[in-house]
DSSP file (Angstrom, degrees, kcal/mol; ACC not computed):
  #  RESIDUE AA STRUCTURE BP1 BP2  ACC     N-H-->O    O-->H-N    N-H-->O    O-->H-N    TCO  KAPPA ALPHA  PHI   PSI    X-CA   Y-CA   Z-CA
    1    1 A M              0   0    0      0, 0.0     2,-0.2     0, 0.0     0, 0.0   0.000 360.0 360.0 360.0 132.4  119.8   89.0  145.0
    2    2 A T        -     0   0    0      1,-0.1     0, 0.0     0, 0.0     0, 0.0  -0.502 360.0-106.7 -80.6 149.8  116.2   88.8  146.1
    3    3 A R        -     0   0    0     -2,-0.2     2,-0.1     1,-0.1    -1,-0.1  -0.575  36.4-117.4 -75.1 130.5  113.4   88.5  143.6
    4    4 A P        -     0   0    0      0, 0.0     2,-0.6     0, 0.0    -1,-0.1  -0.418  22.2-144.0 -69.1 144.2  111.4   91.7  143.2
    5    5 A V        -     0   0    0     27,-0.1     2,-0.4    -2,-0.1    90,-0.1  -0.946  12.4-163.3-111.9 121.6  107.7   91.4  144.2
    6    6 A L        -     0   0    0     -2,-0.6    90,-2.4    88,-0.1     2,-0.4  -0.869   5.0-154.7-105.3 137.0  105.3   93.4  142.1
    7    7 A R        -     0   0    0     -2,-0.4    24,-0.0    24,-0.3    -2,-0.0  -0.869  28.9 -96.4-112.4 144.6  101.7   94.1  143.4
    8    8 A R        -     0   0    0     -2,-0.4    73,-0.2     1,-0.1     2,-0.2  -0.250  43.9-121.9 -54.7 139.4   98.6   94.8  141.3
    9    9 A L        -     0   0    0     71,-1.1    -1,-0.1    19,-0.2     5,-0.0  -0.484  28.7 -94.7 -82.7 156.0   97.9   98.6  141.0
   10   10 A D    >>  -     0   0    0     -2,-0.2     3,-2.1     1,-0.2     4,-0.8  -0.590  33.8-136.0 -65.0 122.4   94.7  100.2  142.1
   11   11 A P  T 34 S+     0   0    0      0, 0.0    -1,-0.2     0, 0.0     3,-0.2   0.730  98.6  70.0 -57.4 -22.3   92.6  100.3  138.8
   12   12 A A  T 34 S+     0   0    0      1,-0.2    -2,-0.0     4,-0.1     5,-0.0   0.735 103.8  40.5 -69.0 -21.8   91.6  103.9  139.6
   13   13 A I  T X> S+     0   0    0     -3,-2.1     4,-2.1     3,-0.1     3,-1.8   0.636  86.6 108.0-101.1 -15.2   95.2  105.2  138.9
   14   14 A V  T 3< S+     0   0    0     -4,-0.8    14,-0.2     1,-0.3    12,-0.0  -0.466  98.5   0.3 -68.0 124.4   96.0  103.1  135.9
   15   15 A G  T 34 S+     0   0    0     12,-2.9    -1,-0.3    -2,-0.3    13,-0.1   0.463 131.0  66.5  78.0   0.6   96.1  105.3  132.8
   16   16 A V  T <4 S+     0   0    0     -3,-1.8    -2,-0.2    11,-0.2    -3,-0.1   0.748  80.8  69.2-116.2 -55.9   95.2  108.3  134.9
   17   17 A Q  S  < S-     0   0    0     -4,-2.1    10,-2.6    10,-0.1    -2,-0.2  -0.436  85.7-112.6 -72.2 141.3   98.0  109.2  137.3
   18   18 A A  B     -A   26   0A   0      8,-0.2     8,-0.3    -2,-0.1    -1,-0.1  -0.468  36.5 -99.1 -72.9 144.6  101.2  110.5  135.7
   19   19 A C     >  -     0   0    0      6,-3.0     4,-2.0     1,-0.2    17,-0.1  -0.472  26.5-144.1 -62.9 124.8  104.4  108.3  135.9
   20   20 A P  T  4 S+     0   0    0      0, 0.0    -1,-0.2     0, 0.0    16,-0.1   0.732  94.7  51.6 -65.8 -21.2  106.5  109.6  138.8
   21   21 A S  T  4 S+     0   0    0     14,-0.3    15,-0.1     1,-0.1    -2,-0.0   0.947 128.9  11.0 -82.0 -51.1  109.7  108.9  136.9
   22   22 A C  T  4 S-     0   0    0      3,-0.1    -1,-0.1     0, 0.0    14,-0.0   0.702  78.2-149.4-102.3 -22.9  109.2  110.6  133.6
   23   23 A R  S  < S+     0   0    0     -4,-2.0     3,-0.1     2,-0.2    -5,-0.1   0.705  77.5  89.8  57.7  22.2  106.1  112.7  134.3
   24   24 A I  S    S+     0   0    0      1,-0.2     2,-0.2    -5,-0.1    -1,-0.1   0.781  82.2  36.2-109.2 -51.4  105.2  112.2  130.6
   25   25 A R  S    S-     0   0    0      1,-0.1    -6,-3.0    -6,-0.1    -2,-0.2  -0.573  86.1-101.8-104.5 166.4  103.1  109.1  130.3
   26   26 A S  B     -A   18   0A   0     -8,-0.3    12,-0.3    -2,-0.2    -8,-0.2  -0.512  44.2 -92.1 -86.6 157.4  100.5  107.6  132.6
   27   27 A V        +     0   0    0    -10,-2.6   -12,-2.9   -14,-0.3    10,-0.3  -0.390  47.4 160.9 -69.1 143.6  101.2  104.7  135.0
   28   28 A K        +     0   0    0      8,-2.8    52,-1.3     1,-0.4     9,-0.2   0.562  60.3  24.1-131.5 -32.6  100.4  101.2  133.7
   29   29 A L  B    S-B   36   0B   0      7,-2.3     7,-3.2    50,-0.1    -1,-0.4  -0.937  82.0 -95.0-139.8 158.4  102.3   98.7  135.8
   30   30 A P        -     0   0    0      0, 0.0     2,-0.2     0, 0.0   -22,-0.0  -0.524  35.1-159.3 -74.9 138.9  103.8   98.5  139.3
   31   31 A G        -     0   0    0      3,-0.4   -24,-0.3    -2,-0.2    10,-0.1  -0.403  37.3 -95.7 -99.0-174.4  107.4   99.4  139.8
   32   32 A L  S    S+     0   0    0     -2,-0.2   -27,-0.1   -26,-0.1    -1,-0.0   0.812 120.9  12.5 -73.6 -28.9  109.6   98.3  142.7
   33   33 A I  S    S-     0   0    0      1,-0.5    -1,-0.1     2,-0.0     0, 0.0   0.752 136.4  -2.2-113.9 -44.4  109.0  101.6  144.5
   34   34 A H  S    S-     0   0    0     -4,-0.0    -1,-0.5     1,-0.0    -3,-0.4  -0.946  87.5 -74.6-146.1 163.7  106.1  103.4  142.7
   35   35 A P        -     0   0    0      0, 0.0     2,-0.3     0, 0.0   -14,-0.3  -0.263  52.1-164.1 -63.0 149.4  103.9  102.8  139.7
   36   36 A L  B     -B   29   0B   0     -7,-3.2    -8,-2.8   -17,-0.1    -7,-2.3  -0.904  21.0-112.2-134.4 158.0  105.5  103.3  136.3
   37   37 A C     >  -     0   0    0    -10,-0.3     4,-2.5    -2,-0.3     5,-0.2  -0.318  48.3 -96.3 -75.9 172.7  104.6  103.8  132.6
   38   38 A L  H  > S+     0   0    0    -12,-0.3     4,-2.1     1,-0.2     5,-0.2   0.876 123.8  50.3 -62.9 -38.2  105.5  101.1  130.2
   39   39 A H  H  > S+     0   0    0      2,-0.2     4,-1.9     1,-0.2    -1,-0.2   0.941 114.9  41.6 -66.0 -47.6  108.8  102.8  129.2
   40   40 A C  H  > S+     0   0    0      2,-0.2     4,-2.2     1,-0.2    -2,-0.2   0.843 112.2  56.1 -69.6 -32.9  110.0  103.4  132.7
   41   41 A F  H  X S+     0   0    0     -4,-2.5     4,-1.8     2,-0.2    -1,-0.2   0.930 108.5  47.3 -62.2 -45.5  108.9   99.9  133.8
   42   42 A A  H  X S+     0   0    0     -4,-2.1     4,-1.1     1,-0.2    -2,-0.2   0.892 111.3  51.0 -64.0 -39.7  111.0   98.3  131.0
   43   43 A A  H  < S+     0   0    0     -4,-1.9     3,-0.3     1,-0.2    -1,-0.2   0.878 109.7  50.2 -65.7 -37.3  114.0  100.5  132.0
   44   44 A E  H  < S+     0   0    0     -4,-2.2     4,-0.3     1,-0.2    -1,-0.2   0.846 111.5  48.8 -68.1 -33.5  113.6   99.4  135.7
   45   45 A R  H >X S+     0   0    0     -4,-1.8     4,-1.9     1,-0.2     3,-0.8   0.667  86.3  90.4 -80.1 -17.3  113.5   95.7  134.6
   46   46 A L  H 3X S+     0   0    0     -4,-1.1     4,-2.4    -3,-0.3     5,-0.2   0.852  83.0  52.9 -52.6 -44.7  116.6   95.9  132.4
   47   47 A P  H 3> S+     0   0    0      0, 0.0     4,-2.1     0, 0.0    -1,-0.3   0.878 110.0  49.5 -60.2 -35.0  119.1   95.0  135.1
   48   48 A Y  H <> S+     0   0    0     -3,-0.8     4,-2.2    -4,-0.3    -2,-0.2   0.869 109.3  51.8 -70.3 -36.2  117.1   91.9  136.0
   49   49 A E  H  X S+     0   0    0     -4,-1.9     4,-2.0     2,-0.2    -1,-0.2   0.910 110.2  48.9 -64.5 -41.6  116.9   90.9  132.3
   50   50 A R  H  X S+     0   0    0     -4,-2.4     4,-1.1     1,-0.2    -2,-0.2   0.906 110.4  50.8 -64.0 -41.3  120.7   91.2  132.1
   51   51 A Q  H >< S+     0   0    0     -4,-2.1     3,-0.5     1,-0.2     4,-0.3   0.907 109.4  50.9 -62.9 -41.3  121.2   89.1  135.2
   52   52 A A  H >< S+     0   0    0     -4,-2.2     3,-1.1     1,-0.2    -1,-0.2   0.879 105.8  56.0 -64.3 -37.7  118.9   86.4  133.8
   53   53 A G  H 3< S+     0   0    0     -4,-2.0    -1,-0.2     1,-0.2    -2,-0.2   0.771 110.0  45.9 -65.9 -25.4  120.9   86.4  130.5
   54   54 A G  T << S+     0   0    0     -4,-1.1     2,-0.4    -3,-0.5    -1,-0.2   0.357 106.1  67.2 -99.3   5.7  124.1   85.7  132.4
   55   55 A S    <   -     0   0    0     -3,-1.1    -1,-0.0    -4,-0.3     0, 0.0  -0.978  55.8-158.7-132.5 139.5  122.9   83.0  134.7
   56   56 A A  S    S+     0   0    0     -2,-0.4    -1,-0.1     1,-0.2    -4,-0.1   0.617  99.1  46.9 -84.0 -13.3  121.6   79.4  134.2
   57   57 A R  S    S+     0   0    0      1,-0.1     2,-0.5    -5,-0.0    -1,-0.2   0.551 100.5  69.6-106.1  -9.9  119.8   79.5  137.5
   58   58 A Y        +     0   0    0     -6,-0.2     2,-0.4    -7,-0.2    -3,-0.3  -0.934  55.1 171.2-116.2 129.5  118.0   82.8  137.3
   59   59 A L        -     0   0    0     -2,-0.5     2,-0.4    -6,-0.0   -10,-0.1  -0.992  17.1-158.1-140.1 130.2  115.1   83.5  135.0
   60   60 A T        -     0   0    0     -2,-0.4    -2,-0.0   -12,-0.1     0, 0.0  -0.888   3.4-163.1-105.1 139.3  112.8   86.5  134.7
   61   61 A A        +     0   0    0     -2,-0.4     2,-0.4    33,-0.0    -1,-0.1   0.370  50.0 121.7-100.3   3.8  109.4   86.0  133.0
   62   62 A C        +     0   0    0      1,-0.2    -2,-0.1   -17,-0.1    32,-0.1  -0.540  20.8 158.6 -74.7 125.0  108.7   89.7  132.5
   63   63 A V        +     0   0    0     -2,-0.4    -1,-0.2     2,-0.0     2,-0.1   0.329  32.3 126.9-119.9   1.0  108.2   90.7  128.9
   64   64 A A        +     0   0    0      4,-0.1     4,-0.1     2,-0.1    14,-0.0  -0.368  28.8 111.7 -69.3 136.6  106.3   93.9  129.5
   65   65 A G  S    S-     0   0    0     -2,-0.1   -26,-0.2    12,-0.1   -27,-0.1  -0.952  80.0 -68.7-177.6-170.3  107.5   97.1  127.9
   66   66 A P  S    S+     0   0    0      0, 0.0     2,-0.3     0, 0.0    10,-0.3   0.613 114.6  45.9 -78.8 -11.4  106.7   99.6  125.2
   67   67 A E  S    S-     0   0    0    -29,-0.1     7,-0.2     8,-0.1     6,-0.1  -0.956  88.6-111.7-128.5 151.1  107.2   97.1  122.4
   68   68 A C     >  -     0   0    0      5,-2.4     4,-1.8    -2,-0.3    -4,-0.1  -0.674  17.0-151.3 -79.0 126.7  106.0   93.6  121.9
   69   69 A P  T  4 S+     0   0    0      0, 0.0    -1,-0.1     0, 0.0    -5,-0.0   0.697  94.0  50.7 -71.2 -17.0  109.0   91.1  122.0
   70   70 A A  T  4 S+     0   0    0      3,-0.1    -2,-0.0     1,-0.0    -3,-0.0   0.923 131.6   6.2 -85.3 -48.9  107.1   88.7  119.7
   71   71 A C  T  4 S-     0   0    0      2,-0.1    -1,-0.0    19,-0.0     0, 0.0   0.549  90.2-122.5-115.8 -10.6  106.0   91.0  116.8
   72   72 A G     <  +     0   0    0     -4,-1.8     2,-0.0     1,-0.2     0, 0.0   0.472  58.3 148.7  83.6   1.4  107.7   94.3  117.5
   73   73 A S        -     0   0    0      1,-0.1    -5,-2.4    -6,-0.1    -1,-0.2  -0.327  45.6-150.7 -69.1 149.9  104.5   96.3  117.6
   74   74 A T  S    S+     0   0    0     -7,-0.2     2,-1.9     1,-0.1    -1,-0.1   0.298  71.8 105.2 -99.1   6.7  104.1   99.3  119.8
   75   75 A R        +     0   0    0     -7,-0.0    11,-3.2     2,-0.0    12,-0.6  -0.494  53.9 131.6 -84.4  67.6  100.3   98.7  120.1
   76   76 A V  E     +C   85   0C   0     -2,-1.9     2,-0.3   -10,-0.3     9,-0.2  -0.828  30.0 175.3-119.6 157.9  100.7   97.4  123.7
   77   77 A D  E     -C   84   0C   0      7,-2.2     7,-2.6    -2,-0.3     2,-0.3  -0.947  11.7-155.9-152.8 169.6   98.8   98.3  126.8
   78   78 A A  E     -C   83   0C   0     -2,-0.3     5,-0.2     5,-0.2   -49,-0.1  -0.979  12.8-154.4-149.8 157.5   98.6   97.2  130.5
   79   79 A D        -     0   0    0      3,-2.0   -65,-0.1    -2,-0.3   -50,-0.1   0.133  65.3 -81.3-122.4  20.0   96.0   97.4  133.2
   80   80 A G  S    S+     0   0    0    -52,-1.3   -71,-1.1     2,-0.3     3,-0.1   0.135 125.9  27.1 102.4 -20.2   98.1   97.4  136.4
   81   81 A A  S    S+     0   0    0      1,-0.3    13,-3.0   -73,-0.2    14,-1.4   0.474 115.6  53.8-140.9 -25.7   98.7   93.6  136.5
   82   82 A T  E     - D   0  93C   0     11,-0.3    -3,-2.0    12,-0.2     2,-0.4  -0.930  58.4-161.0-121.8 141.9   98.4   92.3  132.9
   83   83 A W  E     +CD  78  92C   0      9,-3.2     9,-2.8    -2,-0.4     2,-0.3  -0.936  17.4 174.4-117.8 143.4  100.3   93.4  129.8
   84   84 A W  E     -CD  77  91C   0     -7,-2.6    -7,-2.2    -2,-0.4     2,-0.5  -0.988  29.7-130.3-149.5 158.5   99.2   92.6  126.3
   85   85 A C  E  >  -C   76   0C   0      5,-2.7     4,-1.4    -2,-0.3    -9,-0.2  -0.943   9.5-160.6-108.3 124.5   99.9   93.3  122.6
   86   86 A E  T  4 S+     0   0    0    -11,-3.2   -10,-0.1    -2,-0.5    -1,-0.1   0.696  88.0  55.9 -77.0 -18.6   96.9   94.4  120.5
   87   87 A A  T  4 S+     0   0    0    -12,-0.6    -1,-0.1     1,-0.1   -11,-0.1   0.945 125.7  12.2 -79.4 -50.8   98.7   93.4  117.3
   88   88 A C  T  4 S-     0   0    0      2,-0.1    -2,-0.2   -15,-0.0    -1,-0.1   0.574  97.1-118.7-107.7 -10.8   99.5   89.8  117.9
   89   89 A G     <  +     0   0    0     -4,-1.4    -3,-0.1     1,-0.3     2,-0.0   0.492  53.7 157.5  88.8   2.2   97.5   89.0  121.0
   90   90 A M        -     0   0    0     -6,-0.1    -5,-2.7     1,-0.0     2,-0.3  -0.382  17.4-177.8 -61.7 140.0  100.4   88.1  123.3
   91   91 A R  E     +D   84   0C   0     -7,-0.2     2,-0.3    -2,-0.0    -7,-0.2  -0.999   9.8 172.0-144.6 140.0   99.4   88.5  126.9
   92   92 A T  E     -D   83   0C   0     -9,-2.8    -9,-3.2    -2,-0.3     2,-0.5  -0.997  29.9-126.0-149.4 149.1  101.2   88.1  130.2
   93   93 A R  E     +D   82   0C   0     -2,-0.3   -11,-0.3   -11,-0.2     3,-0.1  -0.818  25.8 173.5 -92.6 133.5  100.7   88.8  133.9
   94   94 A V        +     0   0    0    -13,-3.0     2,-0.3    -2,-0.5   -12,-0.2   0.453  59.1  51.1-119.5  -4.2  103.4   90.9  135.5
   95   95 A A              0   0    0    -14,-1.4   -88,-0.2   -90,-0.1    -1,-0.1  -0.959 360.0 360.0-134.8 153.4  102.0   91.5  139.0
   96   96 A Q              0   0    0    -90,-2.4   -89,-0.2    -2,-0.3   -15,-0.1   0.455 360.0 360.0 -83.9 360.0  100.7   89.3  141.7
């Protein structure tokens, strides 16, 4: 399986354009096909997380989603390339 490549989003659409998958929340991060909100981004990444859990040679570094994996807070946000938790300060880059 090839590694997915995520590209930084245009800042003009982050937090403005509606998520094409759910049409409820605004886009925050790049998906494999189109930009996604944090909930849909996490759902799209789930198969890669499962693959990583079952392999000693494959590891995904993506932690972005609607909850912080470190503290469990839902006070998280993203800017198209970076994801962060406002509660504990955890921060990660998720797009090139």
